[in-house]
N, CA and C atoms of all chains as a GROMACS GRO file, in nm:
protein
  639
    1MET      N    1  17.958   6.762  13.998
    1MET     CA    2  17.894   6.861  14.084
    1MET      C    3  17.998   6.953  14.147
    2THR      N    4  18.105   6.891  14.199
    2THR     CA    5  18.208   6.975  14.262
    2THR      C    6  18.277   7.062  14.159
    3ALA      N    7  18.286   7.013  14.035
    3ALA     CA    8  18.348   7.094  13.930
    3ALA      C    9  18.264   7.219  13.904
    4ILE      N   10  18.132   7.199  13.905
    4ILE     CA   11  18.044   7.314  13.883
    4ILE      C   12  18.058   7.413  13.998
    5LEU      N   13  18.068   7.362  14.122
    5LEU     CA   14  18.082   7.452  14.237
    5LEU      C   15  18.214   7.528  14.233
    6GLU      N   16  18.321   7.458  14.193
    6GLU     CA   17  18.450   7.528  14.182
    6GLU      C   18  18.447   7.635  14.075
    7PHE      N   19  18.384   7.601  13.963
    7PHE     CA   20  18.373   7.700  13.855
    7PHE      C   21  18.291   7.819  13.902
    8TRP      N   22  18.183   7.794  13.977
    8TRP     CA   23  18.100   7.903  14.029
    8TRP      C   24  18.178   7.989  14.127
    9ASP      N   25  18.260   7.927  14.212
    9ASP     CA   26  18.340   8.006  14.306
    9ASP      C   27  18.444   8.091  14.235
   10ILE      N   28  18.493   8.040  14.120
   10ILE     CA   29  18.590   8.120  14.045
   10ILE      C   30  18.522   8.236  13.976
   11ILE      N   31  18.406   8.210  13.918
   11ILE     CA   32  18.345   8.313  13.831
   11ILE      C   33  18.263   8.412  13.912
   12ARG      N   34  18.232   8.381  14.038
   12ARG     CA   35  18.139   8.464  14.115
   12ARG      C   36  18.191   8.606  14.140
   13PRO      N   37  18.317   8.628  14.186
   13PRO     CA   38  18.361   8.767  14.207
   13PRO      C   39  18.367   8.849  14.079
   14ALA      N   40  18.411   8.786  13.970
   14ALA     CA   41  18.419   8.860  13.843
   14ALA      C   42  18.280   8.900  13.796
   15LEU      N   43  18.184   8.807  13.810
   15LEU     CA   44  18.047   8.836  13.766
   15LEU      C   45  17.986   8.947  13.852
   16GLY      N   46  18.010   8.939  13.983
   16GLY     CA   47  17.956   9.042  14.072
   16GLY      C   48  18.013   9.179  14.043
   17SER      N   49  18.144   9.185  14.022
   17SER     CA   50  18.206   9.314  13.991
   17SER      C   51  18.156   9.369  13.859
   18ALA      N   52  18.139   9.280  13.760
   18ALA     CA   53  18.092   9.327  13.630
   18ALA      C   54  17.950   9.380  13.640
   19LEU      N   55  17.864   9.313  13.719
   19LEU     CA   56  17.727   9.362  13.734
   19LEU      C   57  17.724   9.497  13.805
   20MET      N   58  17.812   9.513  13.907
   20MET     CA   59  17.818   9.642  13.975
   20MET      C   60  17.863   9.752  13.880
   21LEU      N   61  17.960   9.720  13.793
   21LEU     CA   62  18.008   9.821  13.697
   21LEU      C   63  17.900   9.856  13.596
   22VAL      N   64  17.824   9.756  13.552
   22VAL     CA   65  17.715   9.783  13.457
   22VAL      C   66  17.609   9.872  13.522
   23GLY      N   67  17.579   9.844  13.650
   23GLY     CA   68  17.483   9.928  13.720
   23GLY      C   69  17.530  10.071  13.733
   24ALA      N   70  17.660  10.089  13.762
   24ALA     CA   71  17.714  10.225  13.776
   24ALA      C   72  17.712  10.298  13.643
   25VAL      N   73  17.742  10.226  13.535
   25VAL     CA   74  17.738  10.289  13.402
   25VAL      C   75  17.595  10.329  13.367
   26LEU      N   76  17.497  10.245  13.406
   26LEU     CA   77  17.357  10.281  13.382
   26LEU      C   78  17.317  10.404  13.462
   27ALA      N   79  17.374  10.419  13.583
   27ALA     CA   80  17.346  10.539  13.662
   27ALA      C   81  17.399  10.662  13.592
   28VAL      N   82  17.520  10.651  13.534
   28VAL     CA   83  17.576  10.765  13.460
   28VAL      C   84  17.490  10.797  13.338
   29ILE      N   85  17.440  10.692  13.269
   29ILE     CA   86  17.358  10.714  13.150
   29ILE      C   87  17.226  10.784  13.188
   30GLY      N   88  17.165  10.739  13.298
   30GLY     CA   89  17.042  10.805  13.343
   30GLY      C   90  17.066  10.950  13.381
   31THR      N   91  17.183  10.978  13.442
   31THR     CA   92  17.215  11.116  13.478
   31THR      C   93  17.235  11.204  13.355
   32ILE      N   94  17.299  11.148  13.253
   32ILE     CA   95  17.315  11.225  13.128
   32ILE      C   96  17.179  11.254  13.066
   33GLY      N   97  17.087  11.156  13.075
   33GLY     CA   98  16.952  11.181  13.027
   33GLY      C   99  16.883  11.292  13.104
   34VAL      N  100  16.899  11.293  13.238
   34VAL     CA  101  16.839  11.399  13.318
   34VAL      C  102  16.899  11.534  13.281
   35LEU      N  103  17.028  11.537  13.248
   35LEU     CA  104  17.090  11.666  13.212
   35LEU      C  105  17.046  11.714  13.074
   36ARG      N  106  17.020  11.623  12.982
   36ARG     CA  107  17.001  11.665  12.843
   36ARG      C  108  16.856  11.674  12.798
   37PHE      N  109  16.764  11.606  12.868
   37PHE     CA  110  16.625  11.608  12.821
   37PHE      C  111  16.564  11.745  12.845
   38PRO      N  112  16.473  11.789  12.758
   38PRO     CA  113  16.428  11.929  12.762
   38PRO      C  114  16.316  11.958  12.859
   39ASP      N  115  16.256  11.856  12.918
   39ASP     CA  116  16.128  11.873  12.985
   39ASP      C  117  16.132  11.805  13.121
   40PHE      N  118  16.053  11.852  13.215
   40PHE     CA  119  16.056  11.788  13.347
   40PHE      C  120  16.006  11.645  13.341
   41TYR      N  121  15.899  11.620  13.266
   41TYR     CA  122  15.841  11.486  13.265
   41TYR      C  123  15.933  11.386  13.194
   42SER      N  124  16.002  11.431  13.089
   42SER     CA  125  16.098  11.340  13.024
   42SER      C  126  16.221  11.319  13.112
   43ARG      N  127  16.257  11.422  13.191
   43ARG     CA  128  16.367  11.402  13.287
   43ARG      C  129  16.330  11.301  13.393
   44LEU      N  130  16.202  11.302  13.432
   44LEU     CA  131  16.154  11.203  13.530
   44LEU      C  132  16.167  11.062  13.472
   45HIS      N  133  16.136  11.048  13.345
   45HIS     CA  134  16.151  10.918  13.279
   45HIS      C  135  16.297  10.875  13.276
   46ALA      N  136  16.388  10.968  13.250
   46ALA     CA  137  16.530  10.932  13.246
   46ALA      C  138  16.582  10.895  13.384
   47ALA      N  139  16.530  10.964  13.487
   47ALA     CA  140  16.577  10.934  13.622
   47ALA      C  141  16.529  10.798  13.670
   48SER      N  142  16.419  10.746  13.612
   48SER     CA  143  16.369  10.617  13.658
   48SER      C  144  16.458  10.503  13.612
   49VAL      N  145  16.547  10.529  13.513
   49VAL     CA  146  16.645  10.427  13.474
   49VAL      C  147  16.736  10.394  13.594
   50THR      N  148  16.775  10.500  13.666
   50THR     CA  149  16.860  10.479  13.784
   50THR      C  150  16.786  10.402  13.893
   51ASP      N  151  16.656  10.435  13.910
   51ASP     CA  152  16.584  10.374  14.020
   51ASP      C  153  16.560  10.225  13.999
   52THR      N  154  16.548  10.183  13.874
   52THR     CA  155  16.512  10.042  13.850
   52THR      C  156  16.634   9.960  13.807
   53ALA      N  157  16.687   9.988  13.689
   53ALA     CA  158  16.788   9.899  13.632
   53ALA      C  159  16.921   9.910  13.705
   54ALA      N  160  16.965  10.035  13.731
   54ALA     CA  161  17.096  10.052  13.794
   54ALA      C  162  17.096   9.995  13.935
   55ALA      N  163  16.989  10.024  14.011
   55ALA     CA  164  16.984   9.974  14.149
   55ALA      C  165  16.979   9.823  14.152
   56THR      N  166  16.895   9.763  14.064
   56THR     CA  167  16.882   9.618  14.065
   56THR      C  168  17.014   9.551  14.026
   57LEU      N  169  17.078   9.601  13.920
   57LEU     CA  170  17.202   9.537  13.875
   57LEU      C  171  17.312   9.552  13.979
   58ALA      N  172  17.326   9.673  14.038
   58ALA     CA  173  17.432   9.692  14.138
   58ALA      C  174  17.408   9.608  14.262
   59LEU      N  175  17.281   9.595  14.304
   59LEU     CA  176  17.254   9.517  14.425
   59LEU      C  177  17.270   9.368  14.399
   60VAL      N  178  17.235   9.321  14.278
   60VAL     CA  179  17.259   9.178  14.246
   60VAL      C  180  17.409   9.150  14.241
   61GLY      N  181  17.485   9.246  14.187
   61GLY     CA  182  17.630   9.230  14.186
   61GLY      C  183  17.689   9.223  14.325
   62MET      N  184  17.638   9.311  14.415
   62MET     CA  185  17.684   9.305  14.554
   62MET      C  186  17.645   9.175  14.620
   63ALA      N  187  17.526   9.122  14.587
   63ALA     CA  188  17.483   8.995  14.646
   63ALA      C  189  17.572   8.881  14.600
   64LEU      N  190  17.623   8.889  14.476
   64LEU     CA  191  17.715   8.786  14.431
   64LEU      C  192  17.849   8.794  14.503
   65LEU      N  193  17.885   8.914  14.551
   65LEU     CA  194  18.011   8.929  14.623
   65LEU      C  195  17.996   8.910  14.773
   66ALA      N  196  17.874   8.889  14.821
   66ALA     CA  197  17.850   8.894  14.965
   66ALA      C  198  17.912   8.774  15.036
   67PRO      N  199  17.973   8.797  15.152
   67PRO     CA  200  18.037   8.687  15.224
   67PRO      C  201  17.940   8.598  15.303
   68SER      N  202  17.825   8.651  15.342
   68SER     CA  203  17.734   8.570  15.422
   68SER      C  204  17.590   8.600  15.383
   69PHE      N  205  17.498   8.520  15.437
   69PHE     CA  206  17.358   8.537  15.399
   69PHE      C  207  17.294   8.656  15.469
   70ALA      N  208  17.352   8.701  15.581
   70ALA     CA  209  17.299   8.821  15.646
   70ALA      C  210  17.316   8.943  15.556
   71VAL      N  211  17.430   8.948  15.486
   71VAL     CA  212  17.455   9.059  15.393
   71VAL      C  213  17.357   9.052  15.277
   72VAL      N  214  17.330   8.930  15.229
   72VAL     CA  215  17.234   8.915  15.119
   72VAL      C  216  17.096   8.960  15.165
   73PHE      N  217  17.061   8.931  15.291
   73PHE     CA  218  16.932   8.974  15.343
   73PHE      C  219  16.924   9.127  15.349
   74LYS      N  220  17.034   9.190  15.395
   74LYS     CA  221  17.034   9.338  15.398
   74LYS      C  222  17.021   9.396  15.258
   75LEU      N  223  17.089   9.334  15.161
   75LEU     CA  224  17.078   9.381  15.024
   75LEU      C  225  16.935   9.365  14.972
   76ALA      N  226  16.870   9.255  15.010
   76ALA     CA  227  16.732   9.236  14.968
   76ALA      C  228  16.640   9.341  15.031
   77VAL      N  229  16.669   9.378  15.156
   77VAL     CA  230  16.589   9.483  15.221
   77VAL      C  231  16.607   9.616  15.148
   78VAL      N  232  16.733   9.649  15.115
   78VAL     CA  233  16.759   9.774  15.042
   78VAL      C  234  16.687   9.772  14.908
   79TRP      N  235  16.693   9.657  14.837
   79TRP     CA  236  16.628   9.647  14.707
   79TRP      C  237  16.476   9.663  14.720
   80LEU      N  238  16.421   9.602  14.826
   80LEU     CA  239  16.276   9.612  14.846
   80LEU      C  240  16.235   9.756  14.873
   81PHE      N  241  16.315   9.828  14.954
   81PHE     CA  242  16.284   9.968  14.982
   81PHE      C  243  16.291  10.051  14.854
   82LEU      N  244  16.395  10.030  14.775
   82LEU     CA  245  16.406  10.107  14.650
   82LEU      C  246  16.292  10.072  14.556
   83PHE      N  247  16.255   9.943  14.553
   83PHE     CA  248  16.148   9.897  14.465
   83PHE      C  249  16.015   9.958  14.504
   84LEU      N  250  15.993   9.978  14.635
   84LEU     CA  251  15.865  10.034  14.679
   84LEU      C  252  15.864  10.186  14.675
   85THR      N  253  15.974  10.251  14.713
   85THR     CA  254  15.972  10.395  14.728
   85THR      C  255  16.006  10.469  14.598
   86GLY      N  256  16.076  10.407  14.505
   86GLY     CA  257  16.111  10.476  14.381
   86GLY      C  258  15.990  10.514  14.298
   87PRO      N  259  15.903  10.418  14.263
   87PRO     CA  260  15.782  10.457  14.189
   87PRO      C  261  15.690  10.547  14.268
   88THR      N  262  15.685  10.530  14.402
   88THR     CA  263  15.597  10.616  14.482
   88THR      C  264  15.643  10.761  14.477
   89SER      N  265  15.774  10.783  14.494
   89SER     CA  266  15.821  10.922  14.491
   89SER      C  267  15.814  10.980  14.350
   90SER      N  268  15.834  10.895  14.247
   90SER     CA  269  15.819  10.946  14.110
   90SER      C  270  15.676  10.989  14.083
   91HIS      N  271  15.580  10.907  14.131
   91HIS     CA  272  15.440  10.942  14.113
   91HIS      C  273  15.406  11.068  14.191
   92ALA      N  274  15.460  11.081  14.313
   92ALA     CA  275  15.432  11.201  14.393
   92ALA      C  276  15.488  11.325  14.324
   93LEU      N  277  15.607  11.313  14.266
   93LEU     CA  278  15.668  11.426  14.195
   93LEU      C  279  15.585  11.466  14.074
   94ALA      N  280  15.547  11.367  13.993
   94ALA     CA  281  15.470  11.399  13.872
   94ALA      C  282  15.334  11.455  13.909
   95ASN      N  283  15.273  11.400  14.014
   95ASN     CA  284  15.141  11.448  14.056
   95ASN      C  285  15.150  11.591  14.108
   96ALA      N  286  15.256  11.620  14.186
   96ALA     CA  287  15.272  11.755  14.240
   96ALA      C  288  15.297  11.855  14.127
   97ALA      N  289  15.381  11.818  14.030
   97ALA     CA  290  15.409  11.909  13.919
   97ALA      C  291  15.284  11.932  13.834
   98HIS      N  292  15.206  11.825  13.812
   98HIS     CA  293  15.085  11.837  13.732
   98HIS      C  294  14.980  11.920  13.804
   99THR      N  295  14.970  11.902  13.937
   99THR     CA  296  14.873  11.980  14.014
   99THR      C  297  14.912  12.127  14.018
  100ALA      N  298  15.043  12.153  14.022
  100ALA     CA  299  15.089  12.291  14.028
  100ALA      C  300  15.079  12.359  13.892
  101GLY      N  301  15.045  12.284  13.786
  101GLY     CA  302  15.023  12.348  13.657
  101GLY      C  303  15.143  12.350  13.566
  102LEU      N  304  15.242  12.267  13.594
  102LEU     CA  305  15.359  12.260  13.505
  102LEU      C  306  15.320  12.187  13.377
  103GLN      N  307  15.337  12.255  13.263
  103GLN     CA  308  15.294  12.198  13.136
  103GLN      C  309  15.406  12.118  13.073
  104PRO      N  310  15.373  12.006  13.007
  104PRO     CA  311  15.476  11.939  12.926
  104PRO      C  312  15.515  12.027  12.807
  105LEU      N  313  15.629  11.995  12.748
  105LEU     CA  314  15.683  12.080  12.642
  105LEU      C  315  15.595  12.075  12.518
  106ILE      N  316  15.529  11.960  12.494
  106ILE     CA  317  15.448  11.947  12.372
  106ILE      C  318  15.305  11.988  12.397
  107GLY      N  319  15.275  12.042  12.513
  107GLY     CA  320  15.138  12.078  12.544
  107GLY      C  321  15.064  11.965  12.610
  108ARG      N  322  14.944  11.990  12.650
  108ARG     CA  323  14.867  11.888  12.721
  108ARG      C  324  14.826  11.779  12.625
  109ILE      N  325  14.834  11.654  12.675
  109ILE     CA  326  14.792  11.541  12.594
  109ILE      C  327  14.640  11.548  12.577
  110GLY      N  328  14.595  11.532  12.452
  110GLY     CA  329  14.452  11.530  12.427
  110GLY      C  330  14.394  11.666  12.398
  111LYS      N  331  14.478  11.769  12.391
  111LYS     CA  332  14.424  11.901  12.363
  111LYS      C  333  14.389  11.916  12.214
  112GLU      N  334  14.474  11.856  12.126
  112GLU     CA  335  14.450  11.877  11.984
  112GLU      C  336  14.336  11.792  11.933
  113ASP      N  337  14.310  11.676  12.001
  113ASP     CA  338  14.193  11.600  11.957
  113ASP      C  339  14.072  11.631  12.045
  114GLY      N  340  14.078  11.740  12.119
  114GLY     CA  341  13.966  11.781  12.201
  114GLY      C  342  13.867  11.864  12.120
  115GLY      N  343  13.799  11.953  12.189
  115GLY     CA  344  13.693  12.027  12.122
  115GLY      C  345  13.744  12.137  12.030
  116GLU      N  346  13.860  12.195  12.064
  116GLU     CA  347  13.898  12.315  11.992
  116GLU      C  348  13.970  12.286  11.860
  117GLY      N  349  14.029  12.167  11.849
  117GLY     CA  350  14.093  12.131  11.722
  117GLY      C  351  14.219  12.208  11.704
  118MET      N  352  18.773   9.659  13.957
  118MET     CA  353  18.648   9.687  13.885
  118MET      C  354  18.545   9.748  13.979
  119ILE      N  355  18.553   9.711  14.107
  119ILE     CA  356  18.462   9.773  14.205
  119ILE      C  357  18.496   9.920  14.221
  120GLY      N  358  18.628   9.952  14.217
  120GLY     CA  359  18.669  10.092  14.225
  120GLY      C  360  18.617  10.172  14.107
  121ALA      N  361  18.615  10.110  13.988
  121ALA     CA  362  18.560  10.179  13.871
  121ALA      C  363  18.412  10.206  13.890
  122ALA      N  364  18.341  10.110  13.951
  122ALA     CA  365  18.198  10.132  13.976
  122ALA      C  366  18.177  10.247  14.074
  123ALA      N  367  18.262  10.253  14.178
  123ALA     CA  368  18.250  10.362  14.276
  123ALA      C  369  18.278  10.497  14.209
  124ILE      N  370  18.381  10.500  14.123
  124ILE     CA  371  18.412  10.625  14.054
  124ILE      C  372  18.298  10.667  13.962
  125ALA      N  373  18.236  10.567  13.895
  125ALA     CA  374  18.123  10.599  13.807
  125ALA      C  375  18.006  10.654  13.886
  126PHE      N  376  17.980  10.599  14.005
  126PHE     CA  377  17.872  10.653  14.087
  126PHE      C  378  17.903  10.796  14.131
  127VAL      N  379  18.030  10.823  14.166
  127VAL     CA  380  18.068  10.959  14.207
  127VAL      C  381  18.049  11.056  14.090
  128VAL      N  382  18.087  11.012  13.968
  128VAL     CA  383  18.068  11.097  13.850
  128VAL      C  384  17.919  11.124  13.827
  129ALA      N  385  17.836  11.019  13.844
  129ALA     CA  386  17.692  11.038  13.825
  129ALA      C  387  17.636  11.136  13.927
  130ILE      N  388  17.682  11.126  14.053
  130ILE     CA  389  17.635  11.219  14.156
  130ILE      C  390  17.677  11.362  14.123
  131ALA      N  391  17.802  11.379  14.076
  131ALA     CA  392  17.851  11.514  14.042
  131ALA      C  393  17.773  11.573  13.926
  132LEU      N  394  17.739  11.488  13.826
  132LEU     CA  395  17.662  11.539  13.713
  132LEU      C  396  17.520  11.575  13.755
  133MET      N  397  17.463  11.492  13.846
  133MET     CA  398  17.326  11.521  13.889
  133MET      C  399  17.321  11.646  13.976
  134LEU      N  400  17.434  11.678  14.040
  134LEU     CA  401  17.440  11.801  14.121
  134LEU      C  402  17.425  11.925  14.032
  135ILE      N  403  17.469  11.916  13.906
  135ILE     CA  404  17.450  12.028  13.814
  135ILE      C  405  17.301  12.054  13.794
  136ARG      N  406  17.224  11.945  13.775
  136ARG     CA  407  17.080  11.961  13.756
  136ARG      C  408  17.014  12.011  13.884
  137ALA      N  409  17.066  11.967  14.000
  137ALA     CA  410  17.007  12.013  14.125
  137ALA      C  411  17.034  12.161  14.148
  138LEU      N  412  17.149  12.210  14.101
  138LEU     CA  413  17.180  12.352  14.122
  138LEU      C  414  17.116  12.442  14.018
  139SER      N  415  17.097  12.391  13.894
  139SER     CA  416  17.052  12.476  13.786
  139SER      C  417  16.915  12.437  13.733
  140GLY      N  418  16.837  12.358  13.810
  140GLY     CA  419  16.707  12.316  13.760
  140GLY      C  420  16.615  12.434  13.740
  141PRO      N  421  16.544  12.439  13.629
  141PRO     CA  422  16.458  12.555  13.606
  141PRO      C  423  16.344  12.565  13.708
  142THR      N  424  16.285  12.450  13.741
  142THR     CA  425  16.174  12.453  13.834
  142THR      C  426  16.212  12.383  13.963
  143LEU      N  427  16.123  12.399  14.061
  143LEU     CA  428  16.143  12.332  14.190
  143LEU      C  429  16.145  12.181  14.175
  144TYR      N  430  16.060  12.129  14.085
  144TYR     CA  431  16.044  11.984  14.075
  144TYR      C  432  16.168  11.919  14.015
  145ASP      N  433  16.238  11.994  13.927
  145ASP     CA  434  16.365  11.941  13.877
  145ASP      C  435  16.466  11.925  13.990
  146ARG      N  436  16.465  12.022  14.081
  146ARG     CA  437  16.560  12.013  14.193
  146ARG      C  438  16.525  11.897  14.286
  147VAL      N  439  16.394  11.880  14.313
  147VAL     CA  440  16.353  11.768  14.400
  147VAL      C  441  16.387  11.634  14.334
  148LEU      N  442  16.363  11.626  14.202
  148LEU     CA  443  16.397  11.504  14.129
  148LEU      C  444  16.546  11.475  14.136
  149ALA      N  445  16.628  11.580  14.122
  149ALA     CA  446  16.773  11.561  14.126
  149ALA      C  447  16.819  11.517  14.265
  150VAL      N  448  16.760  11.577  14.369
  150VAL     CA  449  16.799  11.539  14.505
  150VAL      C  450  16.758  11.395  14.535
  151ASN      N  451  16.639  11.357  14.489
  151ASN     CA  452  16.594  11.219  14.509
  151ASN      C  453  16.684  11.120  14.435
  152SER      N  454  16.723  11.155  14.314
  152SER     CA  455  16.809  11.066  14.237
  152SER      C  456  16.950  11.059  14.297
  153ILE      N  457  16.999  11.172  14.350
  153ILE     CA  458  17.128  11.170  14.420
  153ILE      C  459  17.120  11.078  14.542
  154GLY      N  460  17.006  11.081  14.612
  154GLY     CA  461  16.990  10.993  14.727
  154GLY      C  462  16.996  10.846  14.688
  155THR      N  463  16.929  10.811  14.577
  155THR     CA  464  16.935  10.672  14.531
  155THR      C  465  17.079  10.631  14.496
  156LYS      N  466  17.151  10.722  14.429
  156LYS     CA  467  17.288  10.690  14.391
  156LYS      C  468  17.378  10.681  14.513
  157ILE      N  469  17.350  10.762  14.616
  157ILE     CA  470  17.432  10.754  14.737
  157ILE      C  471  17.408  10.622  14.809
  158ILE      N  472  17.283  10.573  14.808
  158ILE     CA  473  17.254  10.442  14.867
  158ILE      C  474  17.340  10.334  14.801
  159LEU      N  475  17.342  10.337  14.666
  159LEU     CA  476  17.422  10.236  14.595
  159LEU      C  477  17.571  10.257  14.617
  160LEU      N  478  17.614  10.386  14.624
  160LEU     CA  479  17.756  10.414  14.644
  160LEU      C  480  17.803  10.366  14.782
  161LEU      N  481  17.715  10.379  14.882
  161LEU     CA  482  17.753  10.330  15.016
  161LEU      C  483  17.774  10.179  15.015
  162GLY      N  484  17.685  10.107  14.946
  162GLY     CA  485  17.706   9.963  14.936
  162GLY      C  486  17.834   9.928  14.863
  163VAL      N  487  17.862  10.000  14.754
  163VAL     CA  488  17.984   9.972  14.676
  163VAL      C  489  18.107  10.001  14.760
  164ILE      N  490  18.105  10.112  14.837
  164ILE     CA  491  18.220  10.144  14.922
  164ILE      C  492  18.238  10.038  15.030
  165GLY      N  493  18.125   9.988  15.084
  165GLY     CA  494  18.135   9.880  15.181
  165GLY      C  495  18.204   9.757  15.126
  166PHE      N  496  18.170   9.720  15.001
  166PHE     CA  497  18.236   9.603  14.943
  166PHE      C  498  18.377   9.635  14.898
  167LEU      N  499  18.404   9.763  14.868
  167LEU     CA  500  18.539   9.801  14.826
  167LEU      C  501  18.637   9.792  14.942
  168THR      N  502  18.592   9.832  15.061
  168THR     CA  503  18.679   9.828  15.177
  168THR      C  504  18.666   9.698  15.255
  169GLY      N  505  18.582   9.604  15.205
  169GLY     CA  506  18.570   9.477  15.273
  169GLY      C  507  18.488   9.480  15.400
  170ARG      N  508  18.408   9.583  15.418
  170ARG     CA  509  18.322   9.591  15.536
  170ARG      C  510  18.177   9.611  15.492
  171PRO      N  511  18.102   9.503  15.472
  171PRO     CA  512  17.963   9.518  15.425
  171PRO      C  513  17.868   9.575  15.530
  172ASP      N  514  17.920   9.616  15.646
  172ASP     CA  515  17.834   9.678  15.747
  172ASP      C  516  17.783   9.813  15.702
  173PHE      N  517  17.844   9.867  15.596
  173PHE     CA  518  17.794   9.994  15.542
  173PHE      C  519  17.650   9.982  15.493
  174LEU      N  520  17.602   9.859  15.473
  174LEU     CA  521  17.466   9.842  15.423
  174LEU      C  522  17.363   9.888  15.524
  175ASP      N  523  17.397   9.886  15.654
  175ASP     CA  524  17.304   9.939  15.754
  175ASP      C  525  17.281  10.088  15.731
  176ILE      N  526  17.390  10.160  15.706
  176ILE     CA  527  17.378  10.303  15.675
  176ILE      C  528  17.297  10.321  15.548
  177SER      N  529  17.315  10.228  15.455
  177SER     CA  530  17.244  10.236  15.328
  177SER      C  531  17.093  10.222  15.347
  178ILE      N  532  17.052  10.126  15.432
  178ILE     CA  533  16.909  10.109  15.461
  178ILE      C  534  16.853  10.236  15.524
  179LEU      N  535  16.928  10.292  15.620
  179LEU     CA  536  16.884  10.414  15.688
  179LEU      C  537  16.868  10.528  15.589
  180TYR      N  538  16.962  10.539  15.496
  180TYR     CA  539  16.956  10.647  15.398
  180TYR      C  540  16.838  10.630  15.304
  181ALA      N  541  16.804  10.504  15.272
  181ALA     CA  542  16.688  10.480  15.185
  181ALA      C  543  16.560  10.532  15.251
  182LEU      N  544  16.545  10.503  15.380
  182LEU     CA  545  16.427  10.551  15.453
  182LEU      C  546  16.421  10.703  15.454
  183ILE      N  547  16.533  10.767  15.491
  183ILE     CA  548  16.533  10.913  15.506
  183ILE      C  549  16.510  10.981  15.371
  184ASN      N  550  16.564  10.920  15.264
  184ASN     CA  551  16.550  10.977  15.131
  184ASN      C  552  16.404  10.985  15.090
  185PHE      N  553  16.330  10.875  15.110
  185PHE     CA  554  16.190  10.873  15.070
  185PHE      C  555  16.108  10.971  15.152
  186VAL      N  556  16.131  10.971  15.284
  186VAL     CA  557  16.053  11.059  15.371
  186VAL      C  558  16.082  11.206  15.338
  187SER      N  559  16.209  11.238  15.309
  187SER     CA  560  16.242  11.378  15.280
  187SER      C  561  16.179  11.423  15.149
  188THR      N  562  16.176  11.334  15.048
  188THR     CA  563  16.112  11.372  14.922
  188THR      C  564  15.964  11.405  14.942
  189ILE      N  565  15.894  11.316  15.014
  189ILE     CA  566  15.751  11.339  15.037
  189ILE      C  567  15.731  11.465  15.121
  190ALA      N  568  15.819  11.488  15.219
  190ALA     CA  569  15.804  11.605  15.306
  190ALA      C  570  15.826  11.734  15.228
  191ILE      N  571  15.927  11.736  15.139
  191ILE     CA  572  15.951  11.857  15.058
  191ILE      C  573  15.832  11.886  14.968
  192LEU      N  574  15.778  11.779  14.903
  192LEU     CA  575  15.664  11.800  14.814
  192LEU      C  576  15.543  11.848  14.892
  193LYS      N  577  15.521  11.792  15.011
  193LYS     CA  578  15.406  11.834  15.091
  193LYS      C  579  15.422  11.979  15.136
  194PHE      N  580  15.543  12.015  15.174
  194PHE     CA  581  15.563  12.153  15.221
  194PHE      C  582  15.539  12.254  15.109
  195PHE      N  583  15.588  12.225  14.988
  195PHE     CA  584  15.572  12.323  14.882
  195PHE      C  585  15.433  12.319  14.821
  196ARG      N  586  15.351  12.219  14.856
  196ARG     CA  587  15.212  12.223  14.810
  196ARG      C  588  15.124  12.298  14.908
  197TYR      N  589  15.145  12.274  15.039
  197TYR     CA  590  15.056  12.335  15.138
  197TYR      C  591  15.122  12.449  15.215
  198ARG      N  592  15.253  12.473  15.194
  198ARG     CA  593  15.330  12.574  15.266
  198ARG      C  594  15.324  12.552  15.416
  199SER      N  595  15.305  12.428  15.459
  199SER     CA  596  15.298  12.399  15.602
  199SER      C  597  15.312  12.249  15.620
  200PHE      N  598  15.368  12.209  15.733
  200PHE     CA  599  15.372  12.066  15.765
  200PHE      C  600  15.254  12.023  15.849
  201GLN      N  601  15.166  12.118  15.885
  201GLN     CA  602  15.060  12.087  15.982
  201GLN      C  603  14.935  12.030  15.916
  202VAL      N  604  14.930  12.028  15.783
  202VAL     CA  605  14.808  11.986  15.716
  202VAL      C  606  14.804  11.834  15.708
  203SER      N  607  14.689  11.777  15.740
  203SER     CA  608  14.674  11.633  15.729
  203SER      C  609  14.660  11.593  15.584
  204LEU      N  610  14.724  11.483  15.544
  204LEU     CA  611  14.716  11.439  15.406
  204LEU      C  612  14.596  11.350  15.380
  205THR      N  613  14.529  11.304  15.486
  205THR     CA  614  14.412  11.220  15.467
  205THR      C  615  14.292  11.307  15.434
  206ARG      N  616  14.196  11.246  15.367
  206ARG     CA  617  14.079  11.321  15.323
  206ARG      C  618  13.983  11.339  15.441
  207ARG      N  619  13.921  11.457  15.448
  207ARG     CA  620  13.825  11.483  15.554
  207ARG      C  621  13.703  11.394  15.538
  208GLU      N  622  13.630  11.373  15.651
  208GLU     CA  623  13.515  11.284  15.645
  208GLU      C  624  13.402  11.346  15.562
  209ARG      N  625  13.356  11.463  15.602
  209ARG     CA  626  13.254  11.530  15.522
  209ARG      C  627  13.285  11.678  15.520
  210GLY      N  628  13.288  11.731  15.400
  210GLY     CA  629  13.313  11.868  15.362
  210GLY      C  630  13.382  11.957  15.465
  211GLY      N  631  13.510  11.939  15.484
  211GLY     CA  632  13.583  12.029  15.572
  211GLY      C  633  13.590  12.169  15.512
  212THR      N  634  13.630  12.262  15.593
  212THR     CA  635  13.634  12.400  15.546
  212THR      C  636  13.768  12.430  15.481
  213LYS      N  637  13.802  12.351  15.378
  213LYS     CA  638  13.921  12.370  15.296
  213LYS      C  639  14.047  12.372  15.380
   0.00000   0.00000   0.00000
């Protein structure tokens, strides 16, 4: 048991740093997607990579590096806020753009199988 | 390795700033600002662990709150051109 705990104490900082680096790389990848995608709605899809995977991986990495449980609690609060507000703001953005009449690049979904053919 | 993560977040913020400055529509700019806010939240936490002071997470929580509220406020303002409009539905047929 103590051997497992010692091994965990050795591997914990390296694992936490690696998870933080993976999260940061995912943030860069999502940003490249936002820069290169041709359409607002596809850019929204690329930006959601940052909101979910990058945030979760970076916060789990920070939790592995945390010195006390109060820090882990704060990280959990940050994660909960991002988990609740990220999809809400994405939905608000897409709803506002759709209400304002912004068309997707391929046209409206369901137009070609609608009445006009 | 934590420093590399911080540098990667800074690079992501700088790249997203290009989209915020050159977005064709308003919604691209709002999306870019919202995404920059998320990345700044994570960057604050990373900087806190980089300098050995995890108290930066308090600022991070505060920034998460302000980021969400500002996104909703910007969208509401550009839909109604005013902050005075109630977002709840009227009881029976209000006068628009």
